[in-house]
C-alpha positions as CSV (number, residue, x, y, z in Angstrom):
1,X,141.9,82.1,138.8
2,X,140.4,80.5,135.7
3,X,142.8,77.8,134.2
4,X,142.4,75.9,131.0
5,X,143.0,72.2,131.2
6,X,144.8,72.1,127.8
7,X,148.5,73.0,127.9
8,X,152.1,71.7,127.2
9,X,155.4,72.4,128.8
10,X,158.9,71.0,128.3
11,X,162.2,71.5,130.1
12,X,165.7,69.9,130.3
13,X,168.5,69.9,132.8
14,X,172.0,68.4,133.1
15,X,172.6,66.1,136.1
16,X,175.5,63.7,136.7
17,X,176.7,63.9,133.0
18,X,173.1,63.1,132.0
19,X,170.7,65.3,130.0
20,X,167.3,64.7,131.6
21,X,164.2,66.0,129.9
22,X,160.6,66.5,131.2
23,X,157.5,66.9,129.1
24,X,154.1,67.6,130.5
25,X,150.9,67.4,128.5
26,X,147.5,68.3,129.9
27,X,144.0,67.9,128.4
28,X,140.5,68.1,129.8
29,X,139.2,65.4,132.1
30,X,136.5,65.1,134.6
31,X,138.9,64.3,137.4
32,X,142.7,64.4,137.9
33,X,144.3,61.5,136.0
34,X,148.2,61.5,136.0
35,X,150.1,59.2,133.7
36,X,153.9,59.0,134.2
37,X,156.2,57.5,131.6
38,X,159.9,57.1,132.5
39,X,162.8,54.6,131.9
40,X,163.4,52.0,134.5
41,X,166.6,53.8,135.6
42,X,164.4,56.7,136.8
43,X,161.6,54.6,138.3
44,X,162.7,55.6,141.8
45,X,161.4,59.1,141.2
46,X,157.9,58.2,140.1
47,X,156.2,58.7,143.5
48,X,157.8,62.1,144.0
49,X,156.9,63.2,140.5
50,X,153.3,62.2,141.0
51,X,153.1,64.1,144.3
52,X,154.7,67.3,142.8
53,X,152.1,67.3,140.0
54,X,149.0,66.5,142.2
55,X,150.0,69.3,144.7
56,X,149.6,71.9,142.0
57,X,147.0,70.6,139.6
58,X,143.5,69.5,140.7
59,X,141.8,68.5,137.4
60,X,142.8,67.2,134.0
61,X,144.5,64.3,132.3
62,X,148.2,64.9,132.8
63,X,150.9,62.9,130.9
64,X,154.4,63.3,132.3
65,X,157.3,61.9,130.2
66,X,160.8,61.8,131.8
67,X,163.8,60.7,129.8
68,X,167.6,60.9,129.8
69,X,170.6,60.5,127.6
70,X,174.3,60.5,128.4
71,X,176.2,63.6,127.6
72,X,178.8,63.0,124.8
73,X,182.5,63.4,126.0
74,X,183.6,66.9,124.9
75,X,187.2,65.5,124.3
76,X,186.4,63.0,121.6
77,X,190.0,61.6,121.3
78,X,190.6,60.9,125.0
79,X,191.0,57.1,125.6
80,X,190.2,55.4,128.9
81,X,193.1,52.9,129.0
82,X,191.7,51.1,132.1
83,X,188.5,50.5,130.2
84,X,190.4,49.2,127.2
85,X,192.4,46.8,129.4
86,X,189.2,45.5,131.0
87,X,187.5,45.0,127.6
88,X,190.5,43.0,126.3
89,X,190.5,40.8,129.4
90,X,186.8,40.1,129.1
91,X,187.2,39.3,125.5
92,X,190.0,36.7,126.2
93,X,187.8,35.0,128.8
94,X,184.9,34.8,126.5
95,X,187.0,33.4,123.6
96,X,188.3,30.6,125.9
97,X,184.7,29.4,126.4
98,X,183.7,29.7,122.8
99,X,183.7,26.8,120.3
100,X,185.7,27.5,117.1
101,X,182.5,26.6,115.1
102,X,180.7,29.7,116.4
103,X,180.2,32.4,113.8
104,X,180.5,35.5,116.0
105,X,183.3,37.2,117.8
106,X,183.9,38.1,121.4
107,X,183.1,41.7,120.7
108,X,179.7,40.7,119.3
109,X,179.1,38.8,122.5
110,X,179.9,41.8,124.5
111,X,177.4,43.8,122.5
112,X,174.5,41.4,123.5
113,X,171.9,42.9,125.8
114,X,172.8,42.3,129.4
115,X,176.4,41.2,128.9
116,X,177.7,44.6,129.7
117,X,176.1,46.2,132.8
118,X,175.5,49.9,133.0
119,X,176.7,51.6,136.2
120,X,173.8,52.5,138.5
121,X,172.6,56.1,138.7
122,X,173.2,58.0,141.9
123,X,169.7,58.4,143.3
124,X,170.8,60.8,146.1
125,X,172.2,63.2,143.5
126,X,169.5,62.7,140.8
127,X,166.4,62.8,143.1
128,X,166.5,66.5,144.1
129,X,167.5,67.5,140.6
130,X,164.6,65.6,139.0
131,X,162.2,67.2,141.6
132,X,163.5,70.6,140.7
133,X,163.1,69.9,137.0
134,X,159.5,68.6,137.4
135,X,158.6,71.6,139.6
136,X,159.9,74.1,137.1
137,X,158.0,72.3,134.2
138,X,154.8,72.2,136.3
139,X,155.2,75.9,136.9
140,X,155.5,76.5,133.1
141,X,152.5,74.3,132.5
142,X,150.4,76.3,135.0
143,X,151.4,79.6,133.4
144,X,150.2,78.3,130.1
145,X,146.9,77.0,131.6
146,X,146.4,80.4,133.3
147,X,147.1,82.3,130.1
148,X,144.6,80.3,128.1
149,X,142.2,80.5,131.1
150,X,142.2,84.3,130.9
151,X,141.1,83.9,127.2
152,X,138.3,81.5,128.2
153,X,137.2,83.8,130.9
154,X,136.9,86.7,128.5
155,X,134.9,84.6,126.0
156,X,132.5,83.4,128.7
157,X,132.0,86.9,130.1
158,X,131.2,88.3,126.6
159,X,128.5,85.6,126.1
160,X,127.1,86.2,129.6
161,X,126.6,89.9,128.7
162,X,124.8,88.9,125.5
163,X,122.6,86.5,127.5
164,X,121.7,89.3,129.9
165,X,120.7,91.4,126.9
166,X,118.3,88.7,125.6
167,X,116.8,88.3,129.1
168,X,116.1,92.0,129.2
169,X,114.5,91.8,125.7
170,X,112.3,88.9,126.8
171,X,111.1,90.8,129.9
172,X,110.3,93.8,127.7
173,X,108.6,91.7,125.1
174,X,106.4,89.6,127.5
175,X,103.6,92.2,128.1
176,X,103.3,92.7,124.4
177,X,102.9,89.0,123.9
178,X,100.0,88.9,126.4
179,X,98.3,91.8,124.7
180,X,98.6,90.2,121.3
181,X,97.3,86.9,122.6
182,X,94.2,88.6,124.2
183,X,93.5,90.4,120.9
184,X,93.7,87.2,118.9
185,X,91.3,85.4,121.2
186,X,88.7,88.2,121.3
187,X,88.9,88.6,117.5
188,X,88.4,84.8,117.0
189,X,85.5,84.7,119.4
190,X,83.9,87.7,117.7
191,X,84.2,86.0,114.4
192,X,82.2,83.0,115.6
193,X,79.0,85.1,115.8
194,X,78.0,83.7,119.2
195,X,77.2,85.4,122.5
196,X,80.4,86.0,124.4
197,X,80.7,85.2,128.1
198,X,83.2,87.9,129.0
199,X,83.6,86.7,132.6
200,X,84.6,83.2,131.3
201,X,86.8,84.9,128.7
202,X,88.6,86.8,131.4
203,X,89.1,83.6,133.4
204,X,90.6,81.9,130.4
205,X,92.9,84.8,129.7
206,X,94.1,84.8,133.2
207,X,94.7,81.1,133.1
208,X,96.7,81.4,129.8
209,X,98.7,84.3,131.2
210,X,99.7,82.2,134.2
211,X,100.5,79.2,132.0
212,X,102.7,81.3,129.7
213,X,104.3,83.4,132.3
214,X,108.1,83.2,132.1
215,X,108.9,85.7,134.8
216,X,110.3,83.0,137.1
217,X,112.4,81.5,134.3
218,X,113.8,84.8,133.3
219,X,114.6,85.7,137.0
220,X,116.4,82.3,137.4
221,X,118.3,82.8,134.2
222,X,119.4,86.2,135.3
223,X,120.4,84.8,138.7
224,X,122.4,81.9,137.2
225,X,124.2,84.3,134.8
226,X,125.2,86.6,137.7
227,X,126.5,83.5,139.5
228,X,128.6,82.5,136.5
229,X,130.2,85.9,136.5
230,X,130.8,85.8,140.2
231,X,132.4,82.3,140.0
232,X,134.7,83.4,137.2
233,X,136.4,85.7,139.8
234,X,137.0,83.0,142.4
235,X,140.7,82.0,143.1
236,X,139.9,78.3,143.4
237,X,139.2,75.8,140.6
238,X,135.6,76.4,139.4
239,X,135.2,74.1,136.4
240,X,132.7,71.7,138.1
241,X,130.6,74.5,139.5
242,X,130.4,76.2,136.1
243,X,129.4,72.9,134.6
244,X,126.5,72.6,137.1
245,X,125.4,76.2,136.4
246,X,125.3,75.5,132.6
247,X,123.0,72.6,133.2
248,X,120.7,74.9,135.2
249,X,120.8,77.6,132.5
250,X,119.9,75.1,129.8
251,X,117.0,73.8,131.8
252,X,115.5,77.3,132.1
253,X,116.2,78.1,128.5
254,X,114.3,74.9,127.5
255,X,111.3,75.9,129.6
256,X,111.4,79.3,128.1
257,X,111.2,77.8,124.6
258,X,108.4,75.5,125.5
259,X,106.2,78.4,126.8
260,X,106.9,80.6,123.8
261,X,103.7,81.7,121.9
262,X,105.5,84.4,119.9
263,X,108.1,84.2,117.1
264,X,110.2,86.9,118.7
265,X,110.2,85.0,122.0
266,X,111.1,81.8,120.2
267,X,114.0,83.5,118.5
268,X,115.2,84.8,121.9
269,X,115.0,81.2,123.2
270,X,117.1,79.9,120.3
271,X,119.7,82.7,120.7
272,X,120.0,81.9,124.4
273,X,120.6,78.2,123.7
274,X,123.2,79.0,121.1
275,X,125.1,81.2,123.6
276,X,124.8,78.7,126.4
277,X,126.1,75.9,124.2
278,X,129.1,78.1,123.3
279,X,129.8,78.7,127.0
280,X,129.3,75.0,127.8
281,X,132.0,74.0,125.3
282,X,134.4,76.4,126.9
283,X,133.5,75.3,130.4
284,X,134.4,71.7,129.6
285,X,138.0,72.8,129.3
286,X,138.2,74.7,132.6
287,X,139.9,73.2,135.6
């Protein structure tokens, strides 16, 4: 299964009167790099979140953002009288300790950070809920990666077919190149008005034919392209293997270009490099 490394997924759930959100962003990366951002109140869940992500994703830079907000009371006009009484009592105690010269009220003191303590979240209740939320979001992220992966697979297969066409054209063109080369050499020697040593000429032509022979390069190109098409059908992550195959394809294409003695063969070499570069750009984004 080909998966893209670029994707986004977001989800939200309600737990313990809290609205908890999870966002996952994924971009290409050589290895698996997980970054988790969450408030201190949810820090207890970090290890589980990291394990849930790494169990399903093997490559890419993953950013997970967890956040929460308290759900507003649906009955806006209900008053908690016990809370009011506790607030008044706290205010009286603070005012007794304050100097008359101070320019702020007890309520302003209560609003200072750390004066009022938030009740701790119930980890036993929130833990399984957060795990389920992250699992669901990871599943959505994988669906997006697989959907984009299918598009990448189609693009790569299309270009592999074109490469195979150019390989066939090069195989067909090579005998004509050798014939043309032989004619150019014999015509040039004939124009020099000197006695021709045909045995030596044949030896040189054989040497040149061996030097310019690209049969092995074309065979290896065809083998590598076939391997790319085979790897695209594998169920496991194949990004690194495809990256290696692209290096091998480029090496053979460069050799092909260096041996070219014909404008058509040079053009074929250029077209091959263009197609391989297009594939390489897509492979960089495959898990």
